[in-house]
DSSP file (Angstrom, degrees, kcal/mol; ACC not computed):
  #  RESIDUE AA STRUCTURE BP1 BP2  ACC     N-H-->O    O-->H-N    N-H-->O    O-->H-N    TCO  KAPPA ALPHA  PHI   PSI    X-CA   Y-CA   Z-CA
    1    1 A X              0   0    0      0, 0.0     2,-0.5     0, 0.0    40,-0.2   0.000 360.0 360.0 360.0 152.6 -146.2 -178.7    4.5
    2    2 A X  B     -a   41   0A   0     38,-3.6    40,-2.9    35,-0.2    41,-0.5  -0.924 360.0-170.8-110.0 124.3 -142.7 -180.0    4.3
    3    3 A X  S    S+     0   0    0     -2,-0.5    40,-0.7     1,-0.3     2,-0.4   0.955  80.9  10.8 -79.0 -52.9 -142.1 -183.7    4.6
    4    4 A X  S    S-     0   0    0     38,-0.1    -1,-0.3    37,-0.1     2,-0.1  -0.973  81.5-133.0-128.6 116.2 -138.3 -183.8    4.9
    5    5 A X        -     0   0    0     -2,-0.4     2,-0.1    -3,-0.2     4,-0.0  -0.409  26.5-118.3 -69.4 143.0 -136.5 -180.5    5.5
    6    6 A X        -     0   0    0      1,-0.1     3,-0.1    -2,-0.1    -1,-0.1  -0.337  11.4-123.8 -77.3 161.3 -133.4 -179.9    3.4
    7    7 A X  S    S+     0   0    0      1,-0.3     2,-0.5    -2,-0.1    -1,-0.1   0.896 105.3  30.8 -67.3 -41.3 -129.9 -179.5    4.7
    8    8 A X  S    S-     0   0    0     43,-0.1     2,-0.6     2,-0.0    -1,-0.3  -0.985  79.7-151.3-121.1 126.0 -129.6 -176.1    2.9
    9    9 A X  E     -B  104   0B   0     95,-2.8    95,-2.8    -2,-0.5     2,-0.5  -0.862  10.0-167.9 -99.6 123.3 -132.8 -174.0    2.5
   10   10 A X  E     -B  103   0B   0     -2,-0.6     2,-0.5    93,-0.2    93,-0.2  -0.956   1.9-169.1-113.6 124.6 -132.8 -171.7   -0.5
   11   11 A X  E     -B  102   0B   0     91,-2.8    91,-2.8    -2,-0.5     2,-0.6  -0.956   4.6-162.7-118.8 118.6 -135.5 -169.1   -0.7
   12   12 A X  E     -B  101   0B   0     -2,-0.5     2,-0.4    89,-0.2    89,-0.2  -0.886  12.3-148.6-101.2 126.2 -136.1 -167.1   -3.9
   13   13 A X        -     0   0    0     87,-3.3     2,-1.1    -2,-0.6    -2,-0.0  -0.783  14.0-128.5 -96.5 132.6 -138.1 -163.9   -3.4
   14   14 A X        +     0   0    0     -2,-0.4    86,-0.0     1,-0.2    -1,-0.0  -0.689  43.7 155.9 -80.8 103.4 -140.3 -162.7   -6.2
   15   15 A X        +     0   0    0     -2,-1.1    10,-3.3    83,-0.1     2,-0.3   0.102  45.9  84.2-115.6  18.8 -139.1 -159.1   -6.5
   16   16 A X  E     -G   24   0C   0      8,-0.3     2,-0.4    48,-0.0     8,-0.2  -0.912  55.4-159.3-126.3 151.3 -140.2 -158.5  -10.1
   17   17 A X  E    S+G   23   0C   0      6,-2.6     6,-1.7    -2,-0.3    47,-0.1  -0.994  70.1  20.1-128.0 133.8 -143.4 -157.6  -11.8
   18   18 A X  S >  S-     0   0    0     -2,-0.4     3,-0.7     4,-0.2    -1,-0.1   0.657  96.4-105.3  91.3  16.5 -144.4 -158.1  -15.4
   19   19 A X  G >  S-     0   0    0      1,-0.2     3,-1.7     2,-0.2    45,-0.2  -0.295  83.0 -11.6  70.7-148.9 -142.1 -160.9  -16.6
   20   20 A X  G 3  S+     0   0    0      1,-0.3    -1,-0.2    44,-0.1    44,-0.1   0.797 142.3  41.9 -62.9 -32.1 -139.1 -160.3  -18.9
   21   21 A X  G <  S+     0   0    0     -3,-0.7    -1,-0.3    43,-0.1    -2,-0.2   0.213 100.9 103.3 -98.4  15.5 -140.1 -156.7  -19.8
   22   22 A X    <   -     0   0    0     -3,-1.7    42,-1.1     1,-0.1    43,-0.3   0.084  65.6-112.1 -87.4-163.4 -141.1 -155.9  -16.3
   23   23 A X  E     -GH  17  63C   0     -6,-1.7    -6,-2.6    40,-0.2     2,-0.3  -0.823  25.8-105.0-130.5 167.6 -139.6 -153.9  -13.4
   24   24 A X  E     -G   16   0C   0     38,-2.2     2,-0.6    -2,-0.3    -8,-0.3  -0.737  23.6-125.3 -99.3 141.8 -138.2 -154.6  -10.0
   25   25 A X        -     0   0    0    -10,-3.3    -1,-0.0    -2,-0.3     0, 0.0  -0.763  24.4-174.0 -82.1 122.4 -139.9 -154.0   -6.7
   26   26 A X        +     0   0    0     -2,-0.6    -1,-0.1     2,-0.0     2,-0.1   0.060  31.4 135.6-110.0  24.2 -137.5 -151.9   -4.6
   27   27 A X        -     0   0    0      1,-0.1     2,-0.1    71,-0.0    -2,-0.0  -0.424  66.5 -98.1 -68.5 146.9 -139.4 -151.8   -1.3
   28   28 A X        -     0   0    0     -2,-0.1     2,-0.5    70,-0.1    69,-0.1  -0.449  40.7-154.6 -64.2 137.0 -137.3 -152.4    1.8
   29   29 A X        -     0   0    0     67,-0.4     2,-0.4    -2,-0.1    67,-0.2  -0.963   6.1-159.0-122.7 118.3 -137.6 -156.0    2.9
   30   30 A X        +     0   0    0     -2,-0.5     2,-0.3    65,-0.1    65,-0.0  -0.801  19.3 170.0 -93.1 136.2 -137.1 -157.0    6.5
   31   31 A X        -     0   0    0     -2,-0.4     2,-0.1     0, 0.0    -2,-0.0  -0.994  32.6-108.1-145.2 149.7 -136.3 -160.7    7.1
   32   32 A X        -     0   0    0     -2,-0.3     3,-0.0     1,-0.1    21,-0.0  -0.345  13.4-136.6 -76.0 156.4 -135.1 -162.7   10.1
   33   33 A X  S    S+     0   0    0     19,-0.1    20,-3.0     1,-0.1     2,-0.3   0.622  94.3  42.9 -84.4 -14.7 -131.6 -164.1   10.5
   34   34 A X  E     -I   52   0D   0     18,-0.2     2,-0.4    70,-0.1    18,-0.2  -0.967  68.3-165.9-128.9 150.5 -133.1 -167.3   11.8
   35   35 A X  E     -I   51   0D   0     16,-2.6    16,-3.3    -2,-0.3     2,-0.7  -0.983   8.3-153.6-139.2 122.7 -136.2 -169.3   10.5
   36   36 A X  E     +I   50   0D   0     -2,-0.4     3,-0.3    14,-0.2    14,-0.2  -0.866  14.5 176.0 -99.9 113.4 -138.0 -172.1   12.3
   37   37 A X    >   +     0   0    0     12,-2.9     3,-2.2    -2,-0.7     4,-0.5   0.368  49.7 109.7 -94.4   3.8 -139.7 -174.5   10.0
   38   38 A X  G >  S+     0   0    0      1,-0.3     3,-1.3    11,-0.3    -1,-0.2   0.862  74.2  52.9 -47.6 -47.1 -140.8 -176.8   12.8
   39   39 A X  G 3  S+     0   0    0     -3,-0.3    -1,-0.3     1,-0.2    -2,-0.1   0.649 111.3  48.8 -66.6 -12.2 -144.5 -175.9   12.6
   40   40 A X  G <  S+     0   0    0     -3,-2.2   -38,-3.6   -39,-0.1     2,-0.5   0.372  87.1  98.8-109.1   3.1 -144.5 -176.7    8.8
   41   41 A X  B <   -a    2   0A   0     -3,-1.3   -38,-0.2    -4,-0.5   -37,-0.1  -0.803  54.5-160.4 -96.7 130.6 -142.7 -180.1    8.9
   42   42 A X  S    S+     0   0    0    -40,-2.9     2,-0.4    -2,-0.5   -39,-0.2   0.841  72.3  68.9 -79.2 -34.2 -145.0 -183.2    8.8
   43   43 A X  S    S-     0   0    0    -40,-0.7     2,-0.7   -41,-0.5    -2,-0.0  -0.692  76.7-137.3 -89.4 135.8 -142.5 -185.7   10.2
   44   44 A X        +     0   0    0     -2,-0.4     2,-0.3     2,-0.0    -2,-0.1  -0.821  41.8 153.1 -87.8 120.3 -141.5 -185.5   13.8
   45   45 A X        -     0   0    0     -2,-0.7     0, 0.0     2,-0.2     0, 0.0  -0.889  55.0-113.8-141.4 174.0 -137.8 -186.1   14.0
   46   46 A X  S    S+     0   0    0     -2,-0.3     2,-0.2     2,-0.1    -2,-0.0   0.492  81.4 104.3 -90.3  -3.3 -134.9 -185.2   16.3
   47   47 A X  S    S-     0   0    0      1,-0.1    -2,-0.2     2,-0.0     2,-0.2  -0.521  78.6-108.9 -79.1 146.3 -133.2 -183.0   13.7
   48   48 A X        -     0   0    0     -2,-0.2    -1,-0.1     1,-0.1    -2,-0.1  -0.497  22.8-167.9 -72.4 140.0 -133.4 -179.3   14.1
   49   49 A X        +     0   0    0     -2,-0.2   -12,-2.9     2,-0.1     2,-0.6  -0.027  53.4 113.1-116.3  27.8 -135.5 -177.5   11.6
   50   50 A X  E     -I   36   0D   0    -14,-0.2     2,-0.3   -13,-0.1   -14,-0.2  -0.900  51.6-161.1-100.6 124.9 -134.2 -174.0   12.6
   51   51 A X  E     -I   35   0D   0    -16,-3.3   -16,-2.6    -2,-0.6     2,-0.4  -0.790   7.5-150.2-108.6 147.5 -132.2 -172.4    9.8
   52   52 A X  E     -I   34   0D   0     -2,-0.3    53,-2.0   -18,-0.2   -18,-0.2  -0.963  24.8-116.4-117.1 134.5 -129.7 -169.6   10.0
   53   53 A X  E     +C  104   0B   0    -20,-3.0    51,-0.2    -2,-0.4     3,-0.1  -0.475  41.1 161.4 -67.0 131.3 -129.1 -167.2    7.2
   54   54 A X  E     +     0   0B   0     49,-2.8    20,-2.5     1,-0.4     2,-0.3   0.484  60.2  21.0-130.0  -8.9 -125.6 -167.4    5.9
   55   55 A X  E     -CD 103  73B   0     48,-1.4    48,-2.8    18,-0.2    -1,-0.4  -0.978  53.5-165.0-159.5 149.2 -125.7 -165.8    2.4
   56   56 A X  E     -CD 102  72B   0     16,-2.4    16,-2.3    -2,-0.3     2,-0.4  -0.997  11.9-148.5-137.8 129.6 -127.8 -163.4    0.4
   57   57 A X  E     -CD 101  71B   0     44,-3.0    43,-2.8    -2,-0.4    44,-1.5  -0.852  19.6-163.9 -97.6 134.1 -127.7 -162.9   -3.4
   58   58 A X  E     -CD  99  70B   0     12,-3.1    12,-2.0    -2,-0.4     2,-0.5  -0.945  12.6-152.0-123.1 137.3 -128.6 -159.3   -4.5
   59   59 A X  E     - D   0  69B   0     39,-1.3     2,-0.6    -2,-0.4    10,-0.2  -0.945  10.8-158.9-105.7 125.1 -129.6 -157.9   -7.9
   60   60 A X  E     + D   0  68B   0      8,-3.7     8,-2.4    -2,-0.5     2,-0.2  -0.922  51.7  70.1-105.0 120.7 -128.7 -154.3   -8.5
   61   61 A X  S    S-     0   0    0     -2,-0.6     6,-0.1     6,-0.2    -2,-0.1  -0.778  73.3-113.8 150.8 165.9 -130.7 -152.7  -11.2
   62   62 A X  S    S+     0   0    0     -2,-0.2   -38,-2.2   -39,-0.1     2,-0.3   0.635  89.2  48.7-104.7 -16.1 -134.2 -151.5  -12.0
   63   63 A X  B >  S-H   23   0C   0      3,-0.3     3,-0.6   -40,-0.2   -40,-0.2  -0.801  76.7-121.1-124.5 166.0 -135.4 -153.9  -14.7
   64   64 A X  T 3  S+     0   0    0    -42,-1.1   -41,-0.1    -2,-0.3   -43,-0.1   0.644 104.8  61.8 -79.3 -15.0 -135.4 -157.6  -15.3
   65   65 A X  T 3  S+     0   0    0    -43,-0.3     2,-0.3   -45,-0.1    -1,-0.2   0.530 111.6  18.4 -93.4  -5.6 -133.3 -157.5  -18.5
   66   66 A X  S <  S+     0   0    0     -3,-0.6    -3,-0.3     2,-0.0     2,-0.3  -0.970  70.7  98.1-154.5 168.9 -130.2 -155.9  -17.0
   67   67 A X        -     0   0    0     -2,-0.3     2,-0.4    -6,-0.1    -6,-0.2  -0.920  56.0 -83.4 143.3-167.6 -128.3 -155.3  -13.8
   68   68 A X  E     -D   60   0B   0     -8,-2.4    -8,-3.7    -2,-0.3     2,-0.4  -0.996  26.6-143.3-140.5 140.0 -125.5 -156.7  -11.7
   69   69 A X  E     +D   59   0B   0     -2,-0.4     2,-0.3   -10,-0.2    16,-0.2  -0.852  26.4 155.9-106.1 141.3 -125.4 -159.4   -9.1
   70   70 A X  E     -D   58   0B   0    -12,-2.0   -12,-3.1    -2,-0.4     2,-0.3  -0.908  22.8-139.8-147.6 175.1 -123.3 -159.4   -5.9
   71   71 A X  E     -DE  57  83B   0     12,-2.2    12,-3.2    -2,-0.3     2,-0.4  -0.927  10.0-140.4-141.4 163.2 -123.6 -161.2   -2.5
   72   72 A X  E     -DE  56  82B   0    -16,-2.3   -16,-2.4    -2,-0.3     2,-0.4  -0.978  24.9-172.3-117.0 135.5 -123.3 -161.0    1.2
   73   73 A X  E     -DE  55  81B   0      8,-2.3     8,-2.7    -2,-0.4     2,-0.6  -0.968  21.9-126.7-130.2 148.4 -121.9 -163.9    3.2
   74   74 A X  E     - E   0  80B   0    -20,-2.5     6,-0.2    -2,-0.4     2,-0.1  -0.830  24.5-149.6 -95.5 122.5 -121.6 -164.6    6.9
   75   75 A X    >   -     0   0    0      4,-2.8     3,-2.2    -2,-0.6     0, 0.0  -0.464  30.1-106.3 -84.4 160.5 -118.1 -165.4    8.1
   76   76 A X  T 3  S+     0   0    0      1,-0.3    -1,-0.1    -2,-0.1    -2,-0.0   0.753 119.4  66.4 -57.3 -23.6 -117.4 -167.7   11.1
   77   77 A X  T 3  S-     0   0    0      2,-0.1    -1,-0.3     1,-0.1     3,-0.1   0.637 117.9-111.8 -71.9 -13.1 -116.4 -164.5   13.0
   78   78 A X  S <  S+     0   0    0     -3,-2.2     2,-0.3     1,-0.4    -2,-0.1   0.378  78.2 125.8  94.8  -3.4 -120.1 -163.4   12.8
   79   79 A X        -     0   0    0     14,-0.0    -4,-2.8    -5,-0.0    -1,-0.4  -0.648  57.1-130.6 -87.8 146.0 -119.3 -160.5   10.4
   80   80 A X  E     -EF  74  91B   0     11,-2.1    11,-3.8    -2,-0.3     2,-0.4  -0.765  19.5-157.4 -92.8 141.6 -121.1 -160.1    7.1
   81   81 A X  E     -EF  73  90B   0     -8,-2.7    -8,-2.3    -2,-0.4     2,-0.6  -0.976   9.5-144.6-122.1 132.5 -119.0 -159.5    4.0
   82   82 A X  E     -EF  72  89B   0      7,-2.8     7,-2.1    -2,-0.4     2,-0.6  -0.853  16.6-164.5 -92.2 123.5 -120.2 -157.9    0.8
   83   83 A X  E     +EF  71  88B   0    -12,-3.2   -12,-2.2    -2,-0.6     2,-0.4  -0.945  16.3 166.0-115.2 114.8 -118.5 -159.6   -2.2
   84   84 A X  E >   - F   0  87B   0      3,-2.8     3,-2.3    -2,-0.6     2,-0.3  -0.887  63.0 -64.7-135.0  98.7 -118.8 -157.6   -5.4
   85   85 A X  T 3  S-     0   0    0     -2,-0.4    -1,-0.0     1,-0.3   -15,-0.0  -0.428 120.8 -11.4  55.0-116.8 -116.5 -158.7   -8.2
   86   86 A X  T 3  S+     0   0    0     -2,-0.3     2,-0.4    -3,-0.1    -1,-0.3   0.413 120.5  90.8 -92.3   2.3 -112.9 -158.0   -7.0
   87   87 A X  E <   -F   84   0B   0     -3,-2.3    -3,-2.8     2,-0.0     2,-0.4  -0.845  49.8-176.2-106.2 133.4 -114.0 -155.9   -3.9
   88   88 A X  E     -F   83   0B   0     -2,-0.4     2,-0.4    -5,-0.2    -5,-0.2  -0.995   6.2-179.1-126.7 126.7 -114.7 -157.4   -0.5
   89   89 A X  E     -F   82   0B   0     -7,-2.1    -7,-2.8    -2,-0.4     2,-0.4  -0.964  22.6-128.3-127.0 143.1 -116.0 -155.1    2.4
   90   90 A X  E     -F   81   0B   0     -2,-0.4     2,-0.4    -9,-0.2    -9,-0.2  -0.724  21.6-169.8 -90.9 137.9 -116.9 -156.1    6.0
   91   91 A X  E     -F   80   0B   0    -11,-3.8   -11,-2.1    -2,-0.4     3,-0.1  -0.977  20.8-148.8-124.4 140.3 -120.2 -155.1    7.5
   92   92 A X  S    S+     0   0    0     -2,-0.4     2,-0.3   -13,-0.2    -1,-0.1   0.785  85.1  12.9 -77.8 -27.1 -121.1 -155.4   11.2
   93   93 A X  S    S-     0   0    0    -13,-0.1     2,-0.6   -14,-0.1    -1,-0.1  -0.936  80.6-108.1-143.3 166.8 -124.8 -156.1   10.4
   94   94 A X        +     0   0    0     -2,-0.3     2,-0.3    -3,-0.1   -22,-0.0  -0.872  43.2 152.9-102.6 116.4 -126.9 -157.1    7.5
   95   95 A X        +     0   0    0     -2,-0.6     2,-0.3   -65,-0.0   -65,-0.1  -0.778  16.9 153.6-142.8  94.0 -129.2 -154.3    6.1
   96   96 A X        -     0   0    0     -2,-0.3   -67,-0.4   -67,-0.2     3,-0.2  -0.889  30.7-164.0-125.8 155.0 -130.0 -154.7    2.5
   97   97 A X  S    S+     0   0    0     -2,-0.3     2,-0.4   -69,-0.1   -68,-0.1   0.794  81.3  53.2-103.1 -38.3 -132.9 -153.6    0.3
   98   98 A X        +     0   0    0    -70,-0.1   -39,-1.3   -72,-0.0    -1,-0.1  -0.228  67.1 162.0-104.4  44.5 -132.7 -155.6   -2.9
   99   99 A X  E     + C   0  58B   0     -2,-0.4   -41,-0.2   -41,-0.2     3,-0.1  -0.396   8.4 168.0 -66.0 135.3 -132.4 -159.2   -1.7
  100  100 A X  E     +     0   0B   0    -43,-2.8   -87,-3.3     1,-0.4     2,-0.4   0.741  65.2  18.2-110.7 -50.2 -133.3 -161.9   -4.4
  101  101 A X  E     -BC  12  57B   0    -44,-1.5   -44,-3.0   -89,-0.2     2,-0.4  -0.990  62.4-160.0-132.5 134.5 -132.2 -165.2   -3.0
  102  102 A X  E     -BC  11  56B   0    -91,-2.8   -91,-2.8    -2,-0.4     2,-0.5  -0.927   5.3-156.0-114.9 139.1 -131.5 -166.2    0.6
  103  103 A X  E     +BC  10  55B   0    -48,-2.8   -49,-2.8    -2,-0.4   -48,-1.4  -0.963  17.2 176.0-116.8 127.3 -129.4 -169.2    1.7
  104  104 A X  E      BC   9  53B   0    -95,-2.8   -95,-2.8    -2,-0.5   -51,-0.2  -0.949 360.0 360.0-131.0 148.1 -129.9 -170.8    5.1
  105  105 A X              0   0    0    -53,-2.0   -52,-0.1    -2,-0.3   -55,-0.1   0.308 360.0 360.0-141.5 360.0 -128.5 -173.9    6.9
């Protein structure tokens, strides 16, 4: 149960098996763009406990000891942008396989 919900919710997904010398799980992962924590909050308050996804951190690579990180961010226009080093690309929707960390507010 959650006593006081945070302003920004960060969710780290365990996508690795076997520790430092292990490998990454590459199954497709579906996740909602909104998350309601209301049923899990112990205090009744007037603040909303519904979070909207606004950024996703992705690890590209097959093992835990190497790879590359990039991210997707949601712009005020409602478009998703993939930011990978010096390259920025616009996406109309979010469909990623290798999500590691999700940021919601």
